[in-house]
C-alpha positions in Angstrom: 1.2 -27.2 5.5 2.0 -24.5 2.9 -0.2 -24.7 -0.4 1.8 -23.7 -3.3 -0.5 -21.9 -6.4 0.5 -21.9 -9.5 -1.2 -18.5 -10.8 -0.6 -15.2 -12.7 -1.2 -11.5 -12.0 -3.6 -11.7 -15.7 -3.3 -8.9 -18.4 -1.8 -11.5 -21.4 -0.5 -10.6 -25.0 -2.5 -10.6 -27.4 -2.2 -13.3 -29.9 -1.0 -11.4 -33.2 -4.1 -13.0 -35.7 -6.1 -11.2 -33.1 -4.1 -7.9 -33.4 -4.0 -8.1 -37.3 -8.1 -8.6 -37.4 -8.6 -6.0 -34.3 -6.6 -3.6 -36.7 -8.7 -3.6 -40.3 -11.5 -2.8 -37.6 -10.8 0.9 -37.8 -13.4 4.0 -36.7 -14.6 2.1 -33.8 -15.5 4.5 -30.9 -15.5 3.6 -26.7 -18.6 1.7 -26.2 -17.8 -1.2 -29.2 -14.6 -2.1 -26.6 -17.6 -3.2 -24.0 -18.1 -7.4 -23.7 -22.3 -6.9 -23.8 -25.0 -8.8 -26.1 -24.2 -5.8 -28.7 -23.1 -8.4 -31.0 -20.3 -6.9 -33.5 -16.5 -7.9 -34.7 -14.7 -6.1 -32.3 -16.6 -8.1 -29.5 -16.5 -11.6 -31.6 -12.7 -11.2 -31.6 -11.8 -10.9 -27.8 -14.6 -13.6 -27.4 -12.3 -15.8 -29.4 -9.1 -14.5 -27.8 -10.5 -15.1 -24.7 -11.6 -18.2 -25.3 -7.6 -19.0 -26.2 -6.0 -17.7 -22.9 -8.1 -19.7 -21.1 -7.5 -23.1 -23.0 -3.7 -22.1 -22.2 -4.0 -22.0 -18.7 -6.1 -24.8 -18.9 -3.7 -27.3 -20.9 -0.7 -25.8 -18.7 -2.5 -27.0 -15.6 -2.6 -23.4 -13.3 -3.9 -23.9 -10.2 -5.9 -20.5 -10.9 -7.9 -19.2 -14.2 -7.7 -15.6 -15.0 -9.8 -14.0 -17.7 -6.7 -12.4 -19.9 -7.3 -9.0 -19.6 -7.0 -8.6 -23.1 -9.1 -6.1 -24.2 -7.4 -3.8 -21.5 -4.9 -1.7 -23.7 -4.7 0.9 -21.5 -3.3 -1.7 -19.1 -4.6 -1.3 -15.7 -5.9 2.1 -16.4 -8.6 0.4 -18.5 -11.6 0.1 -16.0 -11.4 4.0 -16.5 -10.6 4.3 -20.3 -14.5 2.9 -20.8 -16.6 4.4 -18.3 -19.3 6.7 -19.3 -17.6 9.6 -16.9 -14.4 10.0 -18.1 -12.6 10.9 -21.6 -9.4 9.6 -22.7 -6.3 11.9 -23.3 -3.0 11.5 -24.7 -0.6 9.1 -25.0 1.3 8.5 -21.7 3.9 6.9 -21.0 3.2 3.5 -18.1 5.1 4.1 -15.7 9.2 3.9 -16.8 8.9 1.1 -19.6 8.6 1.3 -23.0 4.3 0.9 -23.2 1.9 3.1 -23.3 -1.5 4.0 -22.3 -4.6 7.0 -22.6 -4.7 8.9 -19.9 -8.0 8.4 -18.4 -9.4 12.2 -17.5 -12.0 11.9 -15.0 -14.8 14.5 -15.7 -17.6 13.2 -13.9 -18.9 11.1 -11.0 -17.5 7.7 -11.2 -20.6 5.4 -11.0 -20.7 1.5 -11.4 -20.0 0.3 -14.5 -20.0 -3.7 -14.3 -17.1 -4.0 -17.3 -15.2 -6.1 -15.4 -17.6 -8.1 -14.1 -19.1 -9.4 -17.5 -15.9 -10.5 -18.2 -15.2 -12.9 -16.1 -18.9 -13.5 -16.1 -17.7 -14.8 -19.8 -14.5 -16.8 -18.4 -16.6 -18.8 -15.9 -18.9 -19.9 -18.6 -15.8 -20.5 -20.3 -14.1 -22.7 -17.7 -17.6 -24.3 -15.6 -15.6 -26.4 -13.2 -12.7 -27.1 -14.5 -10.7 -24.6 -12.2 -11.0 -21.7 -9.6 -11.0 -18.4 -11.3 -9.0 -15.6 -10.1 -10.3 -12.3 -10.8 -7.9 -8.7 -11.4 -8.4 -5.6 -10.6 -6.2 -2.3 -10.3 -5.7 -1.5 -6.9 -6.9 1.6 -5.8 -4.2 3.7 -5.6 -2.4 2.7 -8.5 -5.7 3.9 -10.8 -6.0 7.1 -8.8 -2.1 7.7 -9.7 -2.8 6.3 -13.6 -5.8 9.2 -13.6 -6.1 12.7 -14.1 -8.8 14.4 -12.0 -11.2 17.1 -13.5 -13.7 16.2 -11.5 -13.2 16.2 -7.3 -10.6 19.1 -7.3 -9.4 16.7 -4.2 -6.6 14.2 -4.5 -8.2 12.5 -1.1 -11.4 12.8 -2.3 -10.5 11.7 -5.9 -8.3 8.4 -4.0 -12.4 8.0 -1.8 -13.8 8.0 -5.5 -11.8 5.8 -6.9 -11.8 3.6 -3.9 -15.8 3.4 -4.0 -15.7 2.6 -7.8 -13.6 -0.5 -7.5 -16.0 -1.3 -4.4 -18.8 -1.5 -6.3 -17.1 -3.1 -9.5 -15.7 -6.1 -7.0 -18.9 -6.3 -5.3 -20.6 -7.4 -8.9 -18.0 -10.3 -9.4 -18.8 -13.5 -9.9 -17.9 -16.5 -7.4 -14.1 -16.1 -7.8 -11.2 -18.2 -5.8 -8.7 -15.4 -5.7 -8.5 -11.5 -6.4 -5.2 -10.3 -7.4 -5.5 -6.4 -6.8 -2.3 -4.6 -8.8 -0.8 -1.9 -7.4 3.1 -1.0 -8.7 2.1 2.3 -8.2 2.7 2.0 -4.3 6.5 1.2 -5.4 6.7 3.4 -8.9 5.0 6.6 -7.0 5.0 6.0 -3.0 2.8 8.1 -1.3 3.8 10.2 1.1 3.3 10.6 5.2 -0.4 10.5 5.8 -1.1 9.4 2.3 0.3 5.9 3.1 -2.3 5.7 5.7 -4.9 6.5 3.3 -3.7 4.1 0.3 -4.0 1.5 2.7 -7.0 2.2 4.0 -8.3 2.5 0.3 -6.8 -1.1 -0.8 -8.6 -2.6 3.0 -12.5 -1.3 1.2 -11.5 -2.7 -1.8 -10.5 -6.0 -0.3 -13.6 -6.3 1.8 -15.8 -5.7 -1.1 -14.8 -9.9 -2.2 -15.6 -13.2 0.0 -12.8 -14.2 -2.1 -9.0 -14.4 -1.2 -6.8 -11.2 -1.9 -3.5 -10.8 -3.0 -2.2 -7.3 -3.0 0.5 -7.6 -5.8 3.4 -5.2 -6.1 6.1 -5.2 -8.8 8.6 -3.6 -10.5 10.8 -2.7 -7.1 10.3 -2.9 -3.6 8.0 -1.3 -1.7 9.8 1.2 0.7 9.5 0.4 4.7 6.9 2.6 5.3 4.8 2.2 2.8 4.9 -1.5 3.2 4.3 -1.0 7.6 0.9 0.9 6.7 -0.1 -1.6 4.0 -0.1 -4.5 6.6 -2.7 -2.1 8.5 -5.0 -3.5 6.0 -7.2 -6.5 6.1 -6.3 -8.9 3.2 -4.7 -12.4 2.9 -1.0 -12.1 0.5 1.0 -9.5 -0.2 3.1 -9.8 -3.8 6.6 -9.2 -3.7 8.6 -8.8 -7.0 12.0 -11.6 -6.6 12.6 -10.4 -10.5 13.4 -6.6 -10.4 12.7 -5.8 -7.1 15.3 -5.0 -4.2 15.6 -8.9 -2.6 17.2 -7.6 0.7 14.7 -4.9 1.3 11.7 -7.7 0.5 13.3 -9.8 3.1 14.1 -7.0 5.6 10.2 -6.1 5.3 9.0 -9.5 5.8 10.8 -10.4 8.7 11.5 -7.2 10.4 7.3 -6.4 9.9 5.9 -9.6 9.2 3.7 -10.3 6.2 0.2 -11.8 6.0 -0.9 -15.8 6.5 -0.2 -16.3 2.9 2.5 -14.5 0.2 2.4 -14.2 -3.4 6.5 -14.9 -4.8 7.2 -13.0 -7.8 9.6 -15.3 -9.4 9.3 -15.7 -13.3 9.9 -12.6 -15.4 7.1 -11.4 -17.0 9.2 -9.1 -19.0 12.0 -10.8 -20.4 11.5 -13.7 -22.7 14.1 -15.7 -21.3 12.6 -18.7 -20.3 12.4 -20.1 -17.0 12.4 -23.7 -15.8 10.1 -25.9 -13.4 13.7 -26.6 -11.5 14.4 -22.7 -11.9 11.2 -21.9 -10.4 11.3 -24.0 -7.2 14.7 -23.3 -6.5 13.9 -19.5 -6.1 10.6 -20.3 -4.0 13.2 -22.7 -1.8 15.6 -19.5 -1.5 13.5 -17.3 -0.3 11.6 -19.9 2.0 14.7 -20.3 3.2 15.8 -16.6 4.0 12.1 -16.4 6.1 12.9 -18.7 8.8 9.7 -16.9 11.2 7.1 -17.2 8.7 5.0 -20.6 8.1 2.6 -20.2 5.6 -0.7 -21.1 4.8 -0.8 -20.7 0.9 2.0 -19.4 -1.6 1.2 -18.6 -5.1 3.6 -18.9 -7.1 3.8 -16.3 -10.0 5.4 -14.1 -12.9 6.7 -10.8 -11.0 4.7 -8.8 -13.3 1.3 -8.8 -16.2 2.5 -10.8 -19.2 1.4 -8.7 -21.6 5.1 -7.5 -22.7 6.3 -11.2 -23.4 5.2 -12.8 -26.9 2.6 -15.6 -27.0 4.5 -18.5 -27.4 7.2 -17.2 -24.3 4.0 -16.6 -22.3 2.8 -20.0 -22.5 6.1 -21.9 -21.9 6.3 -20.2 -18.4 2.4 -21.1 -17.5 3.9 -24.6 -18.0 6.7 -23.8 -15.7 4.9 -22.4 -13.6 2.3 -25.5 -13.1 5.2 -28.0 -13.5 7.1 -26.5 -10.8 3.7 -26.9 -8.6 4.7 -31.2 -8.6 8.2 -30.3 -7.3 7.1 -27.9 -4.5 
């Protein structure tokens, strides 16, 4: 019997009060953004916001809760922008939308950071046994594509370095039920011949660094056929499909032609549009997909927004969480 799980890819919107507080704390250095025990006003703001978004998820009764990644001002490039071997460059457009991030320029060896493990440890302390935790990491291919290599000098070697960095970060994570690897670059900047197999190997390596279930979530469109076929060679538990902004016919073709994993993640709630879905709409979208993949019996279906929630106002984000959770009562 299929288990339906309401969850999100993370990267929640920062509350307005936190934006105001942080804007007043001018002149802070990169190390001030780290979530250690150093104290100070900036970490305190992020601690409060972490508690707020965790409470929102618990109140909505999601099946998995995420730390929220509210410190990730540079979106999924963030794990590099706080690394000692990285210099933050100029402002770069984030794919083709109206969001921006600081270009992370890798100028030295990418050794272990532990920054993301510390975030999840803080979340675990707040959540306790109230709900299973879900970790969020950038996928290795996307993180490599969002960064500028000024140290390794070879594209393949750079992807390997990013991969090993993420392997170390994933290994250090505290106990978690699920890991979402966010891989929008597989869609937005797809690998070329030869590079697609290497990207799959990189994802396999990071997914193998945790004992949790791993979802490789792709979004903003649909994977090309060849990229999808190579991705299926990697060992993980579920592919995430964007059924809001993506080419639905291509997604269904990939699934029915090449099969998919034993579980699947369905992006059926719009993470960029303030129009709110009701639970009935969520159920209808999931059932529409299920009817069109008759050869698949999934162990688990993750029902999720198609993208991060970063792009939404906080109140809209909360309402979408509630719709997701309420839909599980029907599914």
